[in-house]
PQR file of N, CA, C, O and H, with PARSE charges and radii, in Angstrom:
ATOM      1  N   UNK A   1     -12.459  36.226   9.104 -0.4000 1.5000
ATOM      2  CA  UNK A   1     -13.789  36.159   9.676 -0.0000 2.0000
ATOM      3  C   UNK A   1     -14.712  35.457   8.674  0.5500 1.7000
ATOM      4  O   UNK A   1     -14.748  35.813   7.496 -0.5500 1.4000
ATOM      5  N   UNK A   2     -15.441  34.479   9.145 -0.4000 1.5000
ATOM      6  CA  UNK A   2     -16.356  33.728   8.278 -0.0000 2.0000
ATOM      7  C   UNK A   2     -17.637  34.510   8.055  0.5500 1.7000
ATOM      8  O   UNK A   2     -18.145  35.193   8.946 -0.5500 1.4000
ATOM      9  H   UNK A   2     -15.412  34.189  10.101  0.4000 1.0000
ATOM     10  N   UNK A   3     -18.135  34.389   6.849 -0.4000 1.5000
ATOM     11  CA  UNK A   3     -19.414  35.014   6.517 -0.0000 2.0000
ATOM     12  C   UNK A   3     -20.535  34.110   7.024  0.5500 1.7000
ATOM     13  O   UNK A   3     -20.566  32.919   6.713 -0.5500 1.4000
ATOM     14  H   UNK A   3     -17.722  33.834   6.126  0.4000 1.0000
ATOM     15  N   UNK A   4     -21.446  34.673   7.797 -0.4000 1.5000
ATOM     16  CA  UNK A   4     -22.551  33.878   8.327 -0.0000 2.0000
ATOM     17  C   UNK A   4     -23.713  33.884   7.355  0.5500 1.7000
ATOM     18  O   UNK A   4     -24.087  34.928   6.820 -0.5500 1.4000
ATOM     19  H   UNK A   4     -21.420  35.641   8.049  0.4000 1.0000
ATOM     20  N   UNK A   5     -24.270  32.724   7.136 -0.4000 1.5000
ATOM     21  CA  UNK A   5     -25.434  32.592   6.263 -0.0000 2.0000
ATOM     22  C   UNK A   5     -26.681  32.489   7.114  0.5500 1.7000
ATOM     23  O   UNK A   5     -26.699  31.833   8.155 -0.5500 1.4000
ATOM     24  H   UNK A   5     -23.966  31.876   7.571  0.4000 1.0000
ATOM     25  N   UNK A   6     -27.726  33.157   6.640 -0.4000 1.5000
ATOM     26  CA  UNK A   6     -29.014  33.049   7.330 -0.0000 2.0000
ATOM     27  C   UNK A   6     -29.772  31.870   6.746  0.5500 1.7000
ATOM     28  O   UNK A   6     -29.907  31.751   5.528 -0.5500 1.4000
ATOM     29  H   UNK A   6     -27.711  33.690   5.794  0.4000 1.0000
ATOM     30  N   UNK A   7     -30.249  31.030   7.588 -0.4000 1.5000
ATOM     31  CA  UNK A   7     -31.078  29.906   7.161 -0.0000 2.0000
ATOM     32  C   UNK A   7     -32.515  30.216   7.520  0.5500 1.7000
ATOM     33  O   UNK A   7     -32.793  30.755   8.591 -0.5500 1.4000
ATOM     34  H   UNK A   7     -30.139  31.127   8.577  0.4000 1.0000
ATOM     35  N   UNK A   8     -33.432  29.872   6.620 -0.4000 1.5000
ATOM     36  CA  UNK A   8     -34.849  30.124   6.876 -0.0000 2.0000
ATOM     37  C   UNK A   8     -35.246  29.456   8.189  0.5500 1.7000
ATOM     38  O   UNK A   8     -35.747  30.116   9.100 -0.5500 1.4000
ATOM     39  H   UNK A   8     -33.205  29.433   5.750  0.4000 1.0000
ATOM     40  N   UNK A   9     -35.028  28.179   8.282 -0.4000 1.5000
ATOM     41  CA  UNK A   9     -35.236  27.439   9.517 -0.0000 2.0000
ATOM     42  C   UNK A   9     -34.752  26.018   9.283  0.5500 1.7000
ATOM     43  O   UNK A   9     -34.837  25.488   8.175 -0.5500 1.4000
ATOM     44  H   UNK A   9     -34.621  27.643   7.542  0.4000 1.0000
ATOM     45  N   UNK A  10     -34.253  25.425  10.326 -0.4000 1.5000
ATOM     46  CA  UNK A  10     -33.745  24.070  10.221 -0.0000 2.0000
ATOM     47  C   UNK A  10     -34.895  23.096  10.037  0.5500 1.7000
ATOM     48  O   UNK A  10     -35.890  23.132  10.761 -0.5500 1.4000
ATOM     49  H   UNK A  10     -34.184  25.855  11.226  0.4000 1.0000
ATOM     50  N   UNK A  11     -34.736  22.237   9.064 -0.4000 1.5000
ATOM     51  CA  UNK A  11     -35.764  21.217   8.817 -0.0000 2.0000
ATOM     52  C   UNK A  11     -35.466  20.044   9.743  0.5500 1.7000
ATOM     53  O   UNK A  11     -34.581  19.232   9.473 -0.5500 1.4000
ATOM     54  H   UNK A  11     -33.928  22.207   8.476  0.4000 1.0000
ATOM     55  N   UNK A  12     -36.215  19.967  10.829 -0.4000 1.5000
ATOM     56  CA  UNK A  12     -35.919  18.949  11.829 -0.0000 2.0000
ATOM     57  C   UNK A  12     -37.121  18.083  12.191  0.5500 1.7000
ATOM     58  O   UNK A  12     -37.081  17.327  13.162 -0.5500 1.4000
ATOM     59  H   UNK A  12     -36.934  20.626  11.048  0.4000 1.0000
ATOM     60  N   UNK A  13     -38.190  18.197  11.404 -0.4000 1.5000
ATOM     61  CA  UNK A  13     -39.378  17.399  11.682 -0.0000 2.0000
ATOM     62  C   UNK A  13     -39.872  16.743  10.401  0.5500 1.7000
ATOM     63  O   UNK A  13     -39.597  17.208   9.295 -0.5500 1.4000
ATOM     64  H   UNK A  13     -38.222  18.811  10.615  0.4000 1.0000
ATOM     65  N   UNK A  14     -40.597  15.668  10.577 -0.4000 1.5000
ATOM     66  CA  UNK A  14     -41.175  14.959   9.447 -0.0000 2.0000
ATOM     67  C   UNK A  14     -42.682  14.874   9.617  0.5500 1.7000
ATOM     68  O   UNK A  14     -43.204  14.834  10.731 -0.5500 1.4000
ATOM     69  H   UNK A  14     -40.821  15.290  11.476  0.4000 1.0000
ATOM     70  N   UNK A  15     -43.365  14.848   8.481 -0.4000 1.5000
ATOM     71  CA  UNK A  15     -44.802  14.638   8.453 -0.0000 2.0000
ATOM     72  C   UNK A  15     -45.020  13.441   7.530  0.5500 1.7000
ATOM     73  O   UNK A  15     -44.711  13.503   6.340 -0.5500 1.4000
ATOM     74  H   UNK A  15     -42.941  14.881   7.576  0.4000 1.0000
ATOM     75  N   UNK A  16     -45.537  12.388   8.067 -0.4000 1.5000
ATOM     76  CA  UNK A  16     -45.755  11.180   7.275 -0.0000 2.0000
ATOM     77  C   UNK A  16     -47.220  11.117   6.879  0.5500 1.7000
ATOM     78  O   UNK A  16     -48.113  11.179   7.724 -0.5500 1.4000
ATOM     79  H   UNK A  16     -45.789  12.338   9.033  0.4000 1.0000
ATOM     80  N   UNK A  17     -47.450  10.992   5.577 -0.4000 1.5000
ATOM     81  CA  UNK A  17     -48.816  10.912   5.076 -0.0000 2.0000
ATOM     82  C   UNK A  17     -48.955   9.668   4.207  0.5500 1.7000
ATOM     83  O   UNK A  17     -47.977   9.174   3.646 -0.5500 1.4000
ATOM     84  H   UNK A  17     -46.724  10.941   4.891  0.4000 1.0000
ATOM     85  N   UNK A  18     -50.166   9.179   4.106 -0.4000 1.5000
ATOM     86  CA  UNK A  18     -50.448   8.034   3.249 -0.0000 2.0000
ATOM     87  C   UNK A  18     -51.309   8.531   2.107  0.5500 1.7000
ATOM     88  O   UNK A  18     -52.367   9.122   2.321 -0.5500 1.4000
ATOM     89  H   UNK A  18     -50.961   9.580   4.562  0.4000 1.0000
ATOM     90  N   UNK A  19     -50.841   8.283   0.882 -0.4000 1.5000
ATOM     91  CA  UNK A  19     -51.586   8.704  -0.303 -0.0000 2.0000
ATOM     92  C   UNK A  19     -51.605   7.569  -1.313  0.5500 1.7000
ATOM     93  O   UNK A  19     -50.845   6.605  -1.220 -0.5500 1.4000
ATOM     94  H   UNK A  19     -49.982   7.803   0.708  0.4000 1.0000
ATOM     95  N   UNK A  20     -52.493   7.716  -2.272 -0.4000 1.5000
ATOM     96  CA  UNK A  20     -52.607   6.740  -3.348 -0.0000 2.0000
ATOM     97  C   UNK A  20     -51.282   6.696  -4.122  0.5500 1.7000
ATOM     98  O   UNK A  20     -50.713   7.739  -4.444 -0.5500 1.4000
ATOM     99  H   UNK A  20     -53.111   8.499  -2.347  0.4000 1.0000
ATOM    100  N   UNK A  21     -50.805   5.506  -4.412 -0.4000 1.5000
ATOM    101  CA  UNK A  21     -49.527   5.331  -5.097 -0.0000 2.0000
ATOM    102  C   UNK A  21     -49.484   5.961  -6.476  0.5500 1.7000
ATOM    103  O   UNK A  21     -48.466   6.531  -6.867 -0.5500 1.4000
ATOM    104  H   UNK A  21     -51.267   4.659  -4.150  0.4000 1.0000
ATOM    105  N   UNK A  22     -50.581   5.863  -7.218 -0.4000 1.5000
ATOM    106  CA  UNK A  22     -50.622   6.455  -8.556 -0.0000 2.0000
ATOM    107  C   UNK A  22     -50.543   7.979  -8.475  0.5500 1.7000
ATOM    108  O   UNK A  22     -49.856   8.612  -9.277 -0.5500 1.4000
ATOM    109  H   UNK A  22     -51.408   5.400  -6.900  0.4000 1.0000
ATOM    110  N   UNK A  23     -51.248   8.568  -7.503 -0.4000 1.5000
ATOM    111  CA  UNK A  23     -51.189  10.021  -7.334 -0.0000 2.0000
ATOM    112  C   UNK A  23     -49.788  10.459  -6.927  0.5500 1.7000
ATOM    113  O   UNK A  23     -49.283  11.469  -7.416 -0.5500 1.4000
ATOM    114  H   UNK A  23     -51.806   8.054  -6.851  0.4000 1.0000
ATOM    115  N   UNK A  24     -49.172   9.710  -6.045 -0.4000 1.5000
ATOM    116  CA  UNK A  24     -47.807  10.020  -5.621 -0.0000 2.0000
ATOM    117  C   UNK A  24     -46.864   9.989  -6.808  0.5500 1.7000
ATOM    118  O   UNK A  24     -46.072  10.911  -7.000 -0.5500 1.4000
ATOM    119  H   UNK A  24     -49.582   8.889  -5.648  0.4000 1.0000
ATOM    120  N   UNK A  25     -46.943   8.933  -7.607 -0.4000 1.5000
ATOM    121  CA  UNK A  25     -46.059   8.806  -8.761 -0.0000 2.0000
ATOM    122  C   UNK A  25     -46.262   9.938  -9.759  0.5500 1.7000
ATOM    123  O   UNK A  25     -45.297  10.468 -10.309 -0.5500 1.4000
ATOM    124  H   UNK A  25     -47.587   8.183  -7.452  0.4000 1.0000
ATOM    125  N   UNK A  26     -47.517  10.308  -9.990 -0.4000 1.5000
ATOM    126  CA  UNK A  26     -47.810  11.399 -10.924 -0.0000 2.0000
ATOM    127  C   UNK A  26     -47.291  12.726 -10.376  0.5500 1.7000
ATOM    128  O   UNK A  26     -46.733  13.532 -11.121 -0.5500 1.4000
ATOM    129  H   UNK A  26     -48.301   9.878  -9.542  0.4000 1.0000
ATOM    130  N   UNK A  27     -47.473  12.950  -9.085 -0.4000 1.5000
ATOM    131  CA  UNK A  27     -46.994  14.180  -8.449 -0.0000 2.0000
ATOM    132  C   UNK A  27     -45.474  14.280  -8.549  0.5500 1.7000
ATOM    133  O   UNK A  27     -44.948  15.322  -8.940 -0.5500 1.4000
ATOM    134  H   UNK A  27     -47.926  12.295  -8.480  0.4000 1.0000
ATOM    135  N   UNK A  28     -44.779  13.224  -8.205 -0.4000 1.5000
ATOM    136  CA  UNK A  28     -43.319  13.229  -8.256 -0.0000 2.0000
ATOM    137  C   UNK A  28     -42.843  13.442  -9.690  0.5500 1.7000
ATOM    138  O   UNK A  28     -41.892  14.186  -9.931 -0.5500 1.4000
ATOM    139  H   UNK A  28     -45.207  12.378  -7.887  0.4000 1.0000
ATOM    140  N   UNK A  29     -43.505  12.791 -10.637 -0.4000 1.5000
ATOM    141  CA  UNK A  29     -43.144  12.937 -12.048 -0.0000 2.0000
ATOM    142  C   UNK A  29     -43.332  14.385 -12.517  0.5500 1.7000
ATOM    143  O   UNK A  29     -42.470  14.935 -13.201 -0.5500 1.4000
ATOM    144  H   UNK A  29     -44.277  12.186 -10.442  0.4000 1.0000
ATOM    145  N   UNK A  30     -44.456  14.994 -12.149 -0.4000 1.5000
ATOM    146  CA  UNK A  30     -44.698  16.390 -12.517 -0.0000 2.0000
ATOM    147  C   UNK A  30     -43.669  17.320 -11.880  0.5500 1.7000
ATOM    148  O   UNK A  30     -43.205  18.263 -12.519 -0.5500 1.4000
ATOM    149  H   UNK A  30     -45.157  14.547 -11.593  0.4000 1.0000
ATOM    150  N   UNK A  31     -43.322  17.066 -10.659 -0.4000 1.5000
ATOM    151  CA  UNK A  31     -42.310  17.881  -9.992 -0.0000 2.0000
ATOM    152  C   UNK A  31     -40.980  17.788 -10.737  0.5500 1.7000
ATOM    153  O   UNK A  31     -40.311  18.801 -10.941 -0.5500 1.4000
ATOM    154  H   UNK A  31     -43.700  16.299 -10.139  0.4000 1.0000
ATOM    155  N   UNK A  32     -40.601  16.595 -11.139 -0.4000 1.5000
ATOM    156  CA  UNK A  32     -39.360  16.424 -11.891 -0.0000 2.0000
ATOM    157  C   UNK A  32     -39.416  17.185 -13.214  0.5500 1.7000
ATOM    158  O   UNK A  32     -38.444  17.834 -13.602 -0.5500 1.4000
ATOM    159  H   UNK A  32     -41.145  15.772 -10.974  0.4000 1.0000
ATOM    160  N   UNK A  33     -40.546  17.106 -13.900 -0.4000 1.5000
ATOM    161  CA  UNK A  33     -40.714  17.833 -15.169 -0.0000 2.0000
ATOM    162  C   UNK A  33     -40.582  19.337 -14.959  0.5500 1.7000
ATOM    163  O   UNK A  33     -40.077  20.047 -15.829 -0.5500 1.4000
ATOM    164  H   UNK A  33     -41.335  16.579 -13.585  0.4000 1.0000
ATOM    165  N   UNK A  34     -41.031  19.819 -13.816 -0.4000 1.5000
ATOM    166  CA  UNK A  34     -40.994  21.243 -13.499 -0.0000 2.0000
ATOM    167  C   UNK A  34     -39.703  21.651 -12.793  0.5500 1.7000
ATOM    168  O   UNK A  34     -39.581  22.783 -12.325 -0.5500 1.4000
ATOM    169  H   UNK A  34     -41.441  19.242 -13.109  0.4000 1.0000
ATOM    170  N   UNK A  35     -38.738  20.728 -12.716 -0.4000 1.5000
ATOM    171  CA  UNK A  35     -37.429  20.965 -12.105 -0.0000 2.0000
ATOM    172  C   UNK A  35     -37.547  21.432 -10.653  0.5500 1.7000
ATOM    173  O   UNK A  35     -36.905  22.396 -10.235 -0.5500 1.4000
ATOM    174  H   UNK A  35     -38.837  19.808 -13.097  0.4000 1.0000
ATOM    175  N   UNK A  36     -38.376  20.729  -9.910 -0.4000 1.5000
ATOM    176  CA  UNK A  36     -38.530  20.997  -8.489 -0.0000 2.0000
ATOM    177  C   UNK A  36     -38.619  19.650  -7.784  0.5500 1.7000
ATOM    178  O   UNK A  36     -38.560  18.605  -8.432 -0.5500 1.4000
ATOM    179  H   UNK A  36     -38.898  19.947 -10.250  0.4000 1.0000
ATOM    180  N   UNK A  37     -38.759  19.666  -6.492 -0.4000 1.5000
ATOM    181  CA  UNK A  37     -38.890  18.406  -5.760 -0.0000 2.0000
ATOM    182  C   UNK A  37     -40.261  18.330  -5.105  0.5500 1.7000
ATOM    183  O   UNK A  37     -40.886  19.355  -4.833 -0.5500 1.4000
ATOM    184  H   UNK A  37     -38.807  20.515  -5.965  0.4000 1.0000
ATOM    185  N   UNK A  38     -40.712  17.138  -4.859 -0.4000 1.5000
ATOM    186  CA  UNK A  38     -41.991  16.933  -4.192 -0.0000 2.0000
ATOM    187  C   UNK A  38     -41.958  17.573  -2.801  0.5500 1.7000
ATOM    188  O   UNK A  38     -42.922  18.223  -2.397 -0.5500 1.4000
ATOM    189  H   UNK A  38     -40.204  16.305  -5.079  0.4000 1.0000
ATOM    190  N   UNK A  39     -40.878  17.395  -2.082 -0.4000 1.5000
ATOM    191  CA  UNK A  39     -40.767  17.957  -0.732 -0.0000 2.0000
ATOM    192  C   UNK A  39     -40.849  19.481  -0.770  0.5500 1.7000
ATOM    193  O   UNK A  39     -41.517  20.085   0.070 -0.5500 1.4000
ATOM    194  H   UNK A  39     -40.095  16.867  -2.410  0.4000 1.0000
ATOM    195  N   UNK A  40     -40.182  20.101  -1.728 -0.4000 1.5000
ATOM    196  CA  UNK A  40     -40.204  21.555  -1.837 -0.0000 2.0000
ATOM    197  C   UNK A  40     -41.625  22.056  -2.085  0.5500 1.7000
ATOM    198  O   UNK A  40     -42.048  23.051  -1.498 -0.5500 1.4000
ATOM    199  H   UNK A  40     -39.639  19.611  -2.410  0.4000 1.0000
ATOM    200  N   UNK A  41     -42.355  21.368  -2.951 -0.4000 1.5000
ATOM    201  CA  UNK A  41     -43.718  21.796  -3.277 -0.0000 2.0000
ATOM    202  C   UNK A  41     -44.668  21.583  -2.107  0.5500 1.7000
ATOM    203  O   UNK A  41     -45.567  22.392  -1.881 -0.5500 1.4000
ATOM    204  H   UNK A  41     -42.011  20.559  -3.428  0.4000 1.0000
ATOM    205  N   UNK A  42     -44.475  20.505  -1.368 -0.4000 1.5000
ATOM    206  CA  UNK A  42     -45.324  20.264  -0.197 -0.0000 2.0000
ATOM    207  C   UNK A  42     -45.032  21.303   0.884  0.5500 1.7000
ATOM    208  O   UNK A  42     -45.955  21.802   1.528 -0.5500 1.4000
ATOM    209  H   UNK A  42     -43.745  19.848  -1.552  0.4000 1.0000
ATOM    210  N   UNK A  43     -43.743  21.637   1.091 -0.4000 1.5000
ATOM    211  CA  UNK A  43     -43.399  22.682   2.060 -0.0000 2.0000
ATOM    212  C   UNK A  43     -44.012  24.018   1.644  0.5500 1.7000
ATOM    213  O   UNK A  43     -44.508  24.763   2.489 -0.5500 1.4000
ATOM    214  H   UNK A  43     -42.993  21.232   0.568  0.4000 1.0000
ATOM    215  N   UNK A  44     -43.978  24.326   0.334 -0.4000 1.5000
ATOM    216  CA  UNK A  44     -44.573  25.570  -0.145 -0.0000 2.0000
ATOM    217  C   UNK A  44     -46.086  25.573   0.103  0.5500 1.7000
ATOM    218  O   UNK A  44     -46.647  26.582   0.529 -0.5500 1.4000
ATOM    219  H   UNK A  44     -43.575  23.721  -0.353  0.4000 1.0000
ATOM    220  N   UNK A  45     -46.740  24.439  -0.166 -0.4000 1.5000
ATOM    221  CA  UNK A  45     -48.179  24.341   0.099 -0.0000 2.0000
ATOM    222  C   UNK A  45     -48.477  24.606   1.571  0.5500 1.7000
ATOM    223  O   UNK A  45     -49.404  25.348   1.896 -0.5500 1.4000
ATOM    224  H   UNK A  45     -46.284  23.619  -0.512  0.4000 1.0000
ATOM    225  N   UNK A  46     -47.700  24.007   2.454 -0.4000 1.5000
ATOM    226  CA  UNK A  46     -47.931  24.166   3.893 -0.0000 2.0000
ATOM    227  C   UNK A  46     -47.753  25.625   4.303  0.5500 1.7000
ATOM    228  O   UNK A  46     -48.579  26.159   5.043 -0.5500 1.4000
ATOM    229  H   UNK A  46     -46.947  23.404   2.190  0.4000 1.0000
ATOM    230  N   UNK A  47     -46.676  26.286   3.829 -0.4000 1.5000
ATOM    231  CA  UNK A  47     -46.471  27.702   4.166 -0.0000 2.0000
ATOM    232  C   UNK A  47     -47.623  28.561   3.666  0.5500 1.7000
ATOM    233  O   UNK A  47     -48.122  29.415   4.399 -0.5500 1.4000
ATOM    234  H   UNK A  47     -46.005  25.853   3.228  0.4000 1.0000
ATOM    235  N   UNK A  48     -48.055  28.341   2.414 -0.4000 1.5000
ATOM    236  CA  UNK A  48     -49.169  29.114   1.851 -0.0000 2.0000
ATOM    237  C   UNK A  48     -50.465  28.853   2.606  0.5500 1.7000
ATOM    238  O   UNK A  48     -51.232  29.784   2.856 -0.5500 1.4000
ATOM    239  H   UNK A  48     -47.649  27.647   1.819  0.4000 1.0000
ATOM    240  N   UNK A  49     -50.718  27.613   2.969 -0.4000 1.5000
ATOM    241  CA  UNK A  49     -51.926  27.231   3.707 -0.0000 2.0000
ATOM    242  C   UNK A  49     -51.960  27.936   5.061  0.5500 1.7000
ATOM    243  O   UNK A  49     -53.000  28.449   5.476 -0.5500 1.4000
ATOM    244  H   UNK A  49     -50.095  26.857   2.766  0.4000 1.0000
ATOM    245  N   UNK A  50     -50.822  27.958   5.742 -0.4000 1.5000
ATOM    246  CA  UNK A  50     -50.732  28.624   7.050 -0.0000 2.0000
ATOM    247  C   UNK A  50     -50.994  30.111   6.893  0.5500 1.7000
ATOM    248  O   UNK A  50     -51.777  30.681   7.653 -0.5500 1.4000
ATOM    249  H   UNK A  50     -49.978  27.541   5.405  0.4000 1.0000
ATOM    250  N   UNK A  51     -50.350  30.755   5.917 -0.4000 1.5000
ATOM    251  CA  UNK A  51     -50.560  32.190   5.704 -0.0000 2.0000
ATOM    252  C   UNK A  51     -52.017  32.486   5.402  0.5500 1.7000
ATOM    253  O   UNK A  51     -52.591  33.425   5.954 -0.5500 1.4000
ATOM    254  H   UNK A  51     -49.714  30.292   5.300  0.4000 1.0000
ATOM    255  N   UNK A  52     -52.614  31.697   4.535 -0.4000 1.5000
ATOM    256  CA  UNK A  52     -54.010  31.909   4.138 -0.0000 2.0000
ATOM    257  C   UNK A  52     -54.945  31.830   5.338  0.5500 1.7000
ATOM    258  O   UNK A  52     -55.840  32.661   5.487 -0.5500 1.4000
ATOM    259  H   UNK A  52     -52.149  30.934   4.086  0.4000 1.0000
ATOM    260  N   UNK A  53     -54.741  30.844   6.182 -0.4000 1.5000
ATOM    261  CA  UNK A  53     -55.666  30.626   7.284 -0.0000 2.0000
ATOM    262  C   UNK A  53     -55.343  31.476   8.526  0.5500 1.7000
ATOM    263  O   UNK A  53     -56.194  31.636   9.401 -0.5500 1.4000
ATOM    264  H   UNK A  53     -54.013  30.169   6.061  0.4000 1.0000
ATOM    265  N   UNK A  54     -54.151  32.006   8.604 -0.4000 1.5000
ATOM    266  CA  UNK A  54     -53.827  32.916   9.701 -0.0000 2.0000
ATOM    267  C   UNK A  54     -54.393  34.304   9.448  0.5500 1.7000
ATOM    268  O   UNK A  54     -54.523  35.100  10.378 -0.5500 1.4000
ATOM    269  H   UNK A  54     -53.460  31.876   7.894  0.4000 1.0000
ATOM    270  N   UNK A  55     -54.733  34.604   8.193 -0.4000 1.5000
ATOM    271  CA  UNK A  55     -55.276  35.921   7.844 -0.0000 2.0000
ATOM    272  C   UNK A  55     -56.789  35.986   7.956  0.5500 1.7000
ATOM    273  O   UNK A  55     -57.384  37.028   7.682 -0.5500 1.4000
ATOM    274  H   UNK A  55     -54.628  33.958   7.437  0.4000 1.0000
ATOM    275  N   UNK A  56     -57.408  34.914   8.344 -0.4000 1.5000
ATOM    276  CA  UNK A  56     -58.878  34.897   8.441 -0.0000 2.0000
ATOM    277  C   UNK A  56     -59.359  35.465   9.744  0.5500 1.7000
ATOM    278  O   UNK A  56     -60.565  35.523   9.985 -0.5500 1.4000
ATOM    279  H   UNK A  56     -56.926  34.067   8.566  0.4000 1.0000
TER
END
């Protein structure tokens, strides 16, 4: 019998944003220094933002 893994949720959508190139490069560089990814940090920001504003 296979062990089933729980997934938080399937990542099946994209959000395309336009930002300043220098800010993007600095953000990605900082994420690398902190051993994380830009996508992970943006997803965390979105989850925190939703929680914060749903509690108002």
